[in-house]
C-alpha positions in Angstrom: -99.8 101.3 6.1 -101.9 98.3 7.0 -100.3 95.6 8.7 -97.7 97.8 10.0 -95.5 96.1 12.8 -95.9 97.4 16.3 -92.6 97.7 17.6 -90.9 96.1 20.6 -88.1 98.5 22.0 -86.7 98.0 24.9 -87.1 101.5 26.4 -88.1 101.0 30.1 -88.7 97.7 30.1 -91.9 96.5 32.0 -93.9 99.2 31.1 -96.6 99.9 29.0 -96.8 102.5 27.0 -99.6 104.1 29.5 -97.2 104.2 32.0 -94.1 105.7 30.4 -92.2 108.2 31.8 -94.0 111.8 30.3 -93.6 115.4 31.5 -96.9 117.9 31.2 -95.9 121.6 31.7 -99.5 124.0 32.1 -100.8 127.2 33.9 -102.8 130.0 32.8 -102.1 131.5 29.4 -99.6 134.0 29.3 -98.4 132.3 32.8 -94.8 131.6 31.3 -95.3 128.2 30.1 -93.8 129.3 26.6 -90.4 130.3 28.9 -90.5 127.1 30.9 -91.4 124.9 27.4 -87.8 126.5 25.8 -85.7 125.7 29.2 -86.4 122.3 29.1 -86.1 121.9 25.6 -82.7 123.7 25.3 -81.2 122.9 28.4 -83.2 119.8 29.8 -83.6 117.4 26.7 -87.4 117.6 27.1 -88.4 117.3 22.7 -91.2 119.6 23.7 -92.5 120.5 20.6 -96.2 122.4 19.6 -98.9 122.5 22.5 -100.4 119.1 22.6 -104.1 120.7 21.9 -105.2 116.8 20.5 -105.3 114.9 23.4 -108.6 115.8 24.6 -109.9 116.3 21.2 -109.1 113.4 19.7 -110.3 111.1 23.3 -113.9 112.7 22.3 -114.0 110.7 19.0 -112.6 107.5 20.0 -116.0 105.8 20.3 -115.7 105.9 16.4 -113.1 104.0 16.4 -114.0 101.0 17.7 -111.7 98.6 18.9 -108.8 99.4 18.6 -107.2 96.1 18.4 -108.1 95.4 15.1 -105.5 96.8 12.5 -107.4 98.7 10.0 -109.1 100.8 13.5 -105.8 101.1 15.1 -104.3 102.6 12.2 -106.9 104.8 11.3 -107.0 106.9 14.4 -103.0 107.0 14.1 -103.5 108.3 10.8 -106.3 110.7 11.8 -104.3 112.0 14.6 -101.1 112.2 12.3 -103.1 115.2 10.6 -103.7 117.3 13.9 -102.7 120.9 14.1 -100.1 120.1 16.5 -98.1 117.8 14.2 -99.4 120.4 11.4 -97.7 123.0 12.9 -94.6 121.1 13.6 -94.2 119.9 10.2 -94.6 123.3 8.5 -94.4 125.9 11.1 -92.2 125.1 14.3 -89.7 127.8 15.0 -86.5 127.0 12.0 -86.4 122.7 12.4 -89.9 121.3 11.4 -90.2 117.7 11.5 -92.3 115.5 10.2 -94.2 112.8 12.7 -95.8 110.4 10.2 -98.5 107.9 10.9 -95.2 104.7 10.0 -93.1 106.4 12.6 -96.1 106.6 15.4 -96.8 102.8 14.5 -93.1 102.1 14.7 -93.0 103.6 18.2 -96.5 102.3 19.3 -96.1 100.0 22.9 -99.6 99.7 23.4 -102.5 99.3 21.2 -104.8 101.9 22.9 -105.3 105.4 22.8 -102.6 106.4 26.2 -100.5 103.9 23.7 -101.1 106.4 20.5 -100.5 109.6 22.5 -96.7 108.0 24.5 -95.8 107.1 20.7 -96.7 110.8 19.1 -94.7 112.8 21.8 -92.4 110.0 21.6 -91.6 110.7 18.4 -91.2 114.5 18.5 -88.6 114.2 21.3 -86.4 112.0 18.9 -86.8 113.7 16.3 -85.4 116.9 18.1 -82.8 115.0 19.0 -84.2 114.9 22.8 -83.8 111.9 24.9 -87.3 113.1 27.6 -90.5 113.1 26.3 -92.8 116.1 27.3 -94.9 118.8 26.0 -96.7 121.8 27.7 -100.8 123.2 27.0 -102.1 125.8 29.2 -105.2 123.8 29.2 -103.5 120.0 30.3 -104.9 121.6 34.2 -108.0 121.3 33.3 -107.7 118.1 31.4 -105.8 116.6 34.5 -108.7 114.2 34.8 -108.3 112.5 31.5 -104.6 112.6 31.0 -104.5 110.4 34.6 -106.3 108.0 33.2 -104.0 107.7 30.3 -101.3 108.0 32.1 -101.7 107.5 36.0 -98.5 106.2 37.2 -95.1 107.8 36.1 -96.5 110.8 34.6 -95.0 113.9 35.8 -96.6 117.4 35.8 -94.9 121.2 35.7 -97.0 124.1 36.8 -96.3 128.2 36.4 -98.3 130.3 38.4 -97.6 133.9 37.7 -99.4 137.0 39.7 -102.9 137.4 38.2 -103.3 141.3 37.7 -99.6 140.7 35.1 -101.5 137.9 33.4 -104.4 140.1 32.8 -102.3 143.1 31.8 -100.6 140.5 29.2 -103.8 138.6 27.9 -105.4 142.1 27.2 -102.5 142.7 25.1 -103.3 139.5 22.6 -105.5 139.6 20.0 -106.9 136.2 20.8 -107.2 137.3 24.0 -110.0 138.0 26.8 -111.7 141.3 26.8 -111.5 142.3 30.4 -109.5 142.0 33.5 -113.1 140.3 35.0 -113.0 137.6 32.2 -108.4 137.3 32.6 -109.7 137.0 36.7 -112.4 134.3 36.0 -110.0 132.6 33.9 -106.7 132.5 36.4 -108.9 131.6 39.3 -110.3 128.7 37.2 -107.0 127.8 36.1 -105.6 127.7 39.8 -108.5 126.1 41.1 -108.0 122.8 39.1 -104.2 123.0 39.7 -105.2 123.3 44.1 -107.4 120.2 42.9 -104.2 118.6 41.5 -102.5 118.9 44.2 -104.9 117.3 46.4 -104.8 114.1 44.4 -100.4 114.3 43.0 -97.8 113.6 45.6 -95.3 116.4 45.4 -92.7 114.3 43.4 -95.2 114.0 40.9 -96.5 117.3 40.9 -94.0 120.8 41.1 -95.4 124.4 41.2 -92.9 127.4 39.9 -93.4 130.8 40.7 -93.0 133.0 37.5 -91.6 135.5 39.4 -89.4 133.5 41.4 -88.1 131.9 38.1 -87.3 135.8 37.0 -85.7 136.9 40.5 -83.7 133.6 41.7 -83.2 131.5 38.5 -80.4 129.1 39.5 -82.2 128.3 42.6 -85.7 127.5 40.6 -84.6 125.7 38.1 -82.2 123.4 40.7 -85.3 122.7 41.9 -87.2 121.6 38.9 -84.0 119.3 38.0 -84.3 117.9 41.2 -88.4 117.6 41.0 -87.6 115.8 36.9 -85.2 113.2 38.7 -82.4 114.5 36.4 -78.8 113.7 37.2 -76.9 117.3 37.8 -74.5 116.5 35.0 -77.5 115.9 32.6 -79.0 119.2 33.3 -77.3 122.3 32.3 -79.3 124.2 34.9 -76.2 126.9 34.9 -76.8 127.8 31.4 -81.1 127.7 31.6 -80.1 130.3 34.7 -78.1 132.4 32.8 -80.7 132.7 29.7 -83.3 133.9 31.9 -80.9 136.2 33.8 -79.7 137.7 30.4 -82.9 137.8 28.8 -85.3 140.5 27.8 -88.0 139.6 30.6 -85.7 139.5 33.6 -87.6 142.3 35.0 -91.1 141.5 33.6 -93.4 141.1 37.0 -95.0 143.3 39.2 -96.1 145.7 35.8 -99.9 146.0 37.4 -98.3 148.6 40.0 -97.2 151.1 37.0 -99.3 150.2 34.1 -103.3 149.0 35.2 -106.1 150.9 35.4 -107.4 151.6 38.4 -110.8 150.0 37.6 -109.3 147.4 36.4 -107.3 146.5 39.7 -110.8 146.8 41.1 -112.0 144.7 38.8 -109.5 141.9 39.2 -108.9 142.1 43.0 -112.5 142.0 43.7 -113.0 138.9 41.4 -109.7 136.8 42.3 -108.4 138.7 45.4 -108.4 135.4 47.5 -106.6 134.1 45.3 -103.8 136.8 44.8 -103.7 136.0 48.3 -103.7 132.5 48.9 -101.0 132.1 46.3 -98.7 134.6 48.1 -99.5 138.3 46.0 -99.9 141.0 48.1 -103.5 143.3 47.6 -103.0 146.8 46.3 -105.2 148.0 49.5 -107.2 150.0 46.9 -109.7 147.2 46.1 -113.4 148.2 46.4 -114.9 145.0 45.3 -117.2 144.5 42.5 -120.8 145.7 42.3 -123.9 143.4 40.8 -124.1 145.7 38.0 -120.3 145.1 37.7 -121.7 141.2 37.2 -123.9 142.3 34.5 -122.2 143.8 32.5 -119.0 141.8 32.2 -120.9 138.5 31.9 -123.0 140.0 29.0 -119.6 141.4 26.9 -117.9 138.3 27.5 -121.3 136.3 26.5 -121.6 138.2 22.9 -117.7 137.6 22.6 -118.1 133.5 22.9 -121.4 133.7 20.3 -118.9 136.2 18.4 -116.3 133.5 18.4 -118.5 130.7 17.7 -119.7 131.8 14.6 -116.7 133.2 13.5 -115.3 129.3 13.9 -118.2 127.6 12.5 -118.4 130.2 9.6 -114.1 128.9 9.1 -115.3 125.6 9.5 -117.6 125.6 6.5 -115.2 127.4 4.0 
C-alpha cells in the first residue's frame, strides 16, 4: 500500500475533501433514525451504510499518527480506520449486500491529506459500493459529536435530526437488551439529545439543519418527506418521494406512536414527565396531566441504579477487551 496515489477525481470541483457535501442523520436512540436511514438509502440515493461510530473514536487517536503529510503515517491511519467496527459490519454483516471498503479504495478516493479527507473518503467509498450518488451516514450520537463534525466539515455538511415523543422512546429503549434500565435514565438521555439539538439550532441555519418529527413522518409521510427533499436540494425527479411515503403508510410502523398512553405505567410516566416534561412541551408534546414530579428519594434511587449499571457495563467491556 506504500506510495498509493492520492486521487484527483473531478467531484464537486473547487471543494476540498473536508468541504464536500455530506449528510449526518441523528436523534435520540429509538427515535426513528433507522427508518430515516433506510428511506434515504432506498429512495434518495444516499449510501448510508452502517452507523458511523468510528469518527470520534479515531479523532481521539490522531496524535498517535503524527503528520499525515507523511505517506507512511497517512497510510497507517487509513489502514487502521479500514478495520473499524463500522467497516467490519459492512464486510460481514450488512444486510444482504455486504461490501468491502479496503485501504487501497479509501486512498483512491482521498482528496485531502487530513482526517476530514479520510472520513469523507470512507463514506464516499460506501456510497459508491452501494450504487448511490450521495454521501451520508446516521448515528444517534452525531448530535453529541457536532463540535467535532463541524470542525471537520465546516461549510457543506447538512444535518437531519429526528425527534420522537420521549415517552414512546422510553418504552422502546427499555425493551432492548442494550437499553437503559429505567424511565429516569431514558428521560435523561432523551433530554440531553434535545439539548444537543437546540445547541446546533443556535449555530446552523435552516438550510444546514432540518428537524423531522417522527409522528409527522408516520401521519403525513408525503408532506414530511417532500420537506426533506427540499432541504436536501434534490430535484423532484431525482427523489422517489411518493414511493418513500407509500413505504411508510403501508408499513408495520404506520401507527407506531402514542403507545405511552396505553402501555406506560403510572410510575414510569410520573418519573419521565418529572424529568423531561418541560422538554416535551417545548417540542409540542402534551403532558398527561397526572405527573406529580419526582422527589429527592427518586433521584438518589435512580442515580445509584444507573451508576451501578455503568460500572457493570465498564467491567464487561474491560473483560471482553482482555479476552
